[in-house]
N, C-alpha and C positions, 0 to 999 in steps of 0.2 A: 503494499499499499504505500503510495506517494503522497505524505501528508501534506504537501506544499499545494495539493490541489484544493485545500480546504479553505476557502476564502470567501470573503464578502466584506471588501472594504479594509481599512486599516485595522479593524478589531478581529477580523476573522471570525472564528466561531467556536462555540461549544454548546451542546444541548443535552436534553436529557431525558433519560427514564429513571434517573436515580433521584432520591429525595432526601429531605433532612428534617430533623426532629428534635425534641427534647427542650428542657428548659435550664440546664446547667451550662452556664458559660465557660469560656476558656480558663485555664488555670493562670496563666500569665507568668508562670514561673518557669524557670530554666536552670539545669544543673550547671551549665557554663563549665563544664569539666571540673566541678568541685564535688561531685558525687552525691548532690543531694536528690530527694525523690521528686519526680515530675509526673505530673498526670494530665494527659491529653484527652480532651473531649472530642469525640468523633461521631458525626451525624451521617446516617445514610438511610436508604429506604428498602431495604432488603428485610422484610418483616418475618419471612418463613422461609423454608426449603433450604436448598444448596446455597443460594446467595447469602442468606444470613449467616449459613455456617461457614462459608468462605471467609467473611469479615471477622468472624470470632476466631477462626483458626489463624488468620493473618495478624492480627492484634496479638494473640498469644506467642505466636512465633517471634514478632518484634520485641516483645516484652522480654523473652527469654534472651534474646540477642543484646538488649539494652537493659541490664539490671538497674533497678531503681525507677524505671518508666512504666507507668500504668495508663493503659489506654481504656477509657469509659466509652462504652458503645451506646448510642441510642438511635432507634430507627422509628419511621413512621411512614404511613402510606403516602405514595408519590404525589398527589394533587394537593397536599398540604406543604409542600416544599417551601414556594416561594414566599408565603406569607409568614411562616414561622422564622424563615431565616431573615427576612427584613426587619421583623419585630426584634430579634436578637442582635442584629446589627445596630438597629437604631438605638437600642438600650445600652449599648457599649458593653454588653455581656454575651458575646457570640461564642459559638464553639470553636475550639482551635483548628479542627479539620472539617472542611464542609464542601459540599458539591456546589461550584460555581458554574454560571452561565457564560458563555462568550458574547460577542457582539455588543449591543448597547448595554446588555444588562452587567457584563463583566466591567465595561468602561465606566458605568455608573458607580459601582462599588470602589473602583479604583480612584475615581475622582473624588469621592467621599474619604478616601484614607482608610478604608475599612479592610484591605486586603494586603498580605505581605508580598514584597517584591522579592520573588525565588532566584532571581538571575543568576545570582553568585554562588547559589545553594545546589543548583542542579549539577549532579555529578557527570564527569566525562562519560561513564557507562550508561546512564538514563538517557544522555543526548544521543549516543551512539545507536541505542536501542529504538527510540522514539523517532529519530530523524525530523523529518519536516512537521510531524504532527505536533511538535511541541509549540509551532506558530499559532496553533489554535488558541493560545493563552496569551499571546502577545500583545501588548498595548504600548505604543510609543517606543518600541525597541526593548521593552522590558517584559519578563516573564512572570505571570501571577498564578499560575496552575500546572498541574501535572495530569496528563491524559492517562486515562485508563482503557478506553474503548473508542473505536471509530465507528459511527453509527450513520451510513448513508440509509435513505428510506427507499421504499417501493411497495410493491402489492404482494403480500404473502396470500399463498391460496392453498387449498386442500385438493391435491393431484385427483384423489378418488372421485370427488364431487365433480370435478370438471369432466372426468371420463365418463361418468354417469349420465352427465347432462350431453354428451357427444362434443365435448369440445377437446379438440386434438392438439391445438397450439395456443401458447398464451397470447393474449391481445396485444398487439404492437401499436394500435392506434386506438383513439377514443371511441371511433365508430365500431371498431372490433370489440371494445370493451362493452358497449351498449348490446351488441348482439349476443356477446357472451352471457350477460345479465339476463336477457330474455330466456335464453335457453336454460340458465339455472332456475329461474323462476318456474319454467315449465316442468322442471324435473323435481319441484317441491321444497327446495332450500332457498333461503335468503341469499341474493347475489353478493352483497357487500355488507359488512358489518361495520358500524361507526359508532363510536362512543361520544355522542354530541354532549351529553350531560357535562362532561369535562371540558367542554370548549375547544381546547387545542386539538383534538383528534379531527374535529369537523375542519377547523382552520387550516390543517394541512392539506385539504384538498384544494382550497383556494391557493396556498403556497406553491403547490405543484402546477396548477393551472398558471400561475404567474411564470413560473420557471419556464414554462413552454412558450408564453406570450411575449416576455421581455427579454431583450439582450443581457449579456452579462455586464456590459458597461452601464445598462440602466440599473441592475440589480447591485452592482458595486457603488454605484453613486447614491442609491438608497441608504447605504450604511452610513453616510455622512449627512445627508439632507434629512433623512428620516420622514420623507413625504413622498407621496404617491402622484407626482406631476405628469409623468408620461402616460400616454394614452393607453399603453399596454396593460397597466394596472386595471383600467375599467374593461378592457377586453378579457382579461383573466376573470373577471367577476361575472361577465356575460357568458363566458364558456362554461363556467361552473352552474350558472342558472338554467342553461340548456341541459346539462347533465342532470341537474335535481329534478327537471321534469319528466325524466325517464323512470323515476321513482326506483333507483338502485338499492336503496339501502334496507336494512332489516326493520321490521316493524316495530315502533317505539323507539326509534334512534334518538329522538331529543332527550329521553329519559334513561338511555343506556349508558352505563359508566364504561370506562376504557378497559381497565385492568383488573377489576375487583370483582371475583367470582364467576361461577359458571354463566351467569347472565350478562356478564360484560360482552364488549365487542370481541375482545381476545377469546373468552369464554365460549363464544358462539362459534367461533373457528375451531377451538380446541375440541369442542363435542358436535362437530359436523352440522350445526343448524344454520351456519353461513359459510359461503365458500371462500370468500376474500375479506382482507382488511389492509388498508394503507397504514403502514406504520414504518418505524426506524428498525436497525438491525438488532435491537434488544428483544424484538418481538418472540423469536423462537424460544426463549427462556421463559417469557411469561405464558405463552401458549402451553408449554410443557407443563407449567406448574398447574395449569387449570384442566388438563385432560383426566379422565376418570382415574388412570392409574399414575398421575403425576409424571409421566414420562413424555420425551418429546413426541410431538405428533408424527407419526411415521411417514404420511404422505404429504407433509409441508414443502411447498416450494415457493418460488419468489420470480416476479418479473419486474421490470422497471416501470415507471410510470409511463402510459402511453403518450406517443406523440399526437399533438392536437393541431390541426389545420390552421393555416394563417397566422401563426405566431413566428416571433423573431428569435426565439431561444434556440440554442445550438442544439441539434439532435443529440441525445445521449447525456446530456447534462443532468446532474443529480441534485436533490434537496437532501440535506443531512446535517450532522452534528459531530460533536465529540463529547463523551462523558470524562469528567476528570475531577480533581479536587484541589481545593487552595486552601492557605493558612489564614487564619485571622491575624490581622495586623499586630496584635499583642500575644499571639501564641508564642510558646517556648520555642528555642531553636530546634529542638528534637521533631516538632511538626515536619521541618524539612527532611529531616532523616527518615521519617515514616514514610513521606512521599517518594522519595528514592527507593525505598524498600519496596512498595507495592508495585513498582514498575519493573522489579528484577524478574528475569526470564521464568523462573520457577513459579513466581507469584502471578505474573500475567498468564501463563498457561493455564493455572488453576482458576484464575478469573474467567477465562474464556470459557472453560468447561463448566464453571458453576453457573454462570449467566447464560451459557448458550448464545455467545455473541462474538463480536470480532475484537481482538486485543489491539491496543494502541501500539505495543511493541512489535516491530517487525520480525524479532527474534522469535516470537512466541506463536507465530502465524501457523506454524505447523499442525497445530492442534484442532484446527478448524476443519471438522469434518462434517458437519451438518450441510446436507445438500443444499438448503435454501440459503444458507450463509455463503457457500461455495459460489452460488450464482451472483449473490450480492459482491462479492469480492471480484469476481470476474467483469461485473458492470462497472465497478468502482474504478479498476485498473484501466478500463476503455474510456471512462469519462473525460470529457474535455475540461469540466470544472465541476465543484460541487459548491452549492451555496447554502448558507446557514438558514436555519429556520427563521420565518421572518419576525416571530415574536421576541425570539433572542436578538435578533439583528436590531431592532428598534429599541429595546428596552422594555422594563415591565409596563410601565404606564401606557405608552404607545401600543406595546404588543397586546395589552389586555382589551385595549378599544378595538384592535383589529379583530381579535378572535371573538368578541362579542358581536360584531358587526356580521361576521361570517354566519354565526349561530342564529341570528336573527334571519338571514336569508334562508337558512336551513328550515326555520320555523315559519317561513312565509311572510316575514314581517318587514323584510329589507330587499334592497335589489343592489346591482353592482356598483352605481353611483353612491349608494349610502356607505359602503366599504370604504371607497376613495375619501368620501367625506368626513367619516369617523376617524381615518387615519390622519388626514392633514388637520382636523381640529384638535386632535390630542397633540400633534407635532407644535402646533401653534401655542400651546399652554405649557410645553416643556422648556 
């Protein structure tokens, strides 16, 4: 994986499937070589299963290698991440280690002086293993985070359901996707699951239509302007509206969560009640946790977001992000040691296996055996560029306005112009 492809203006990107939680802030203490005890507070979102066990094992291994250091782990469901972290940062009592967003979200907390500059603390071994993916956390030439996984997005699908519906090849264009949707409906399953209750999964449909409608230059410029001035943003909304009119989604999609339980959008795919879901490369692990035997879905496959006629985006371009972790500005120096530790080859291999995802370390990619993720890797390596999730690119306030406007369209309460207006109005207030 060439991490230098991950870009969207000066802040580049990071996105997420991981989340943060808890009430205890950072310790603010450091041994400084003096042998004193140090406690690191660490927030993540792996509340059950192999992911939760991975972080417990990694923390224990770090403690064993660093006597006197204790890692206190807290976890919470993904959708509560942004609010809890922002509250903790605003209070001046944040966790020492936390999931950070790139783009405008990362730039905002850097500007507020709430995140540690890691530039001089990242080891040569980490730099070599991660390569260009490190640039995902770079702001104004300095690094503020350590990547753990690379997460291009696309459409995950159940191959058995496609076969039962007579679909022999994955859709390459939006017209072909609509044809496949019709065949899937006739076979008795929902064509596409979407967790619109959580807003961002619905908004990702707009992001990808924008990826097809807008040039890379326009999307890069948006990283700085945070506005939708080019006509392509309106076209993206119009293309999405036309797609919505074909009724491609599961019944009750407006009240469907994304990743929580068998009735979530991921759960519908996991239990063969829906055939597809547009999601990032963390999805195989989420789906695996929701199958009846909590094992990877045997027939899970993947294809890129279809091409859309009339757009200016380069064919093969992808939307995506990077997961990683940052240190609170007042965290002990051992926080940086922990970040370097988590990207060592053995830990990155275990991470990829536990989460069924793509590791950030190029040295660890040999463990990726999931067929759907192998397809993601191939498309990623062939992609001319990868653009960050738009809500990450714009920062929390503007991103929230964008996501809400898209959900309003899904609910029949807004149109393409309303999406453009909502972003520009939020940008004017920022």
